[in-house]
N, C-alpha and C positions, 0 to 999 in steps of 0.2 A: 504494500498500499504506500501510497504518496504521504507525504508531511501534511498536505492539504485535507486529504480524508481523514488523517489522525485528529487534525485541529478540529475539524468538523464533529467528529464524533465526541471529542470532548466538550464542545459547546453544547451539544444536543444534550448529552447526560446533563451538563449542569443546568439548562434550561429545563429538563425533565424534572428535575429534583426542585427546583424553585416553584414551578406549577403545581407539584404535587403539594409542596409546603404550604401554598397559599390556599389550595381547595381545603387541606387539613384546617387551617386557621379559619376558614369560612365555615366549615363544619362545626368546629367547636363553638363557635359565636352562635350558631344556629340554635345547638344543643343548650347553651347557657342561657339566650334569650327564651327558648321555649320553656326551661325549667323555672325561670323569673316569673314567666306567665303563669305556669301551672300553679306556684305558690300565690301570686297576687290576684288571680281571677275570683277565687270566692270571697276575697276580703274586700274587694272593691266592687263586686256586684257586677263583674263581666261574664259573658258567656264560656261556658267551658269549652275547650278546644276540640273535644272528641265527644 
């Protein structure tokens, strides 16, 4: 393989790790917000999510 292919592979792996990290961060924020809503909904008189 040429050095250009190796550089592109390294950049591709780096970008894939960054995207996976961003998706996990969004997932964790969604779970946290759902948990907060789950506990606050009965106290505030909001409808249940399910």
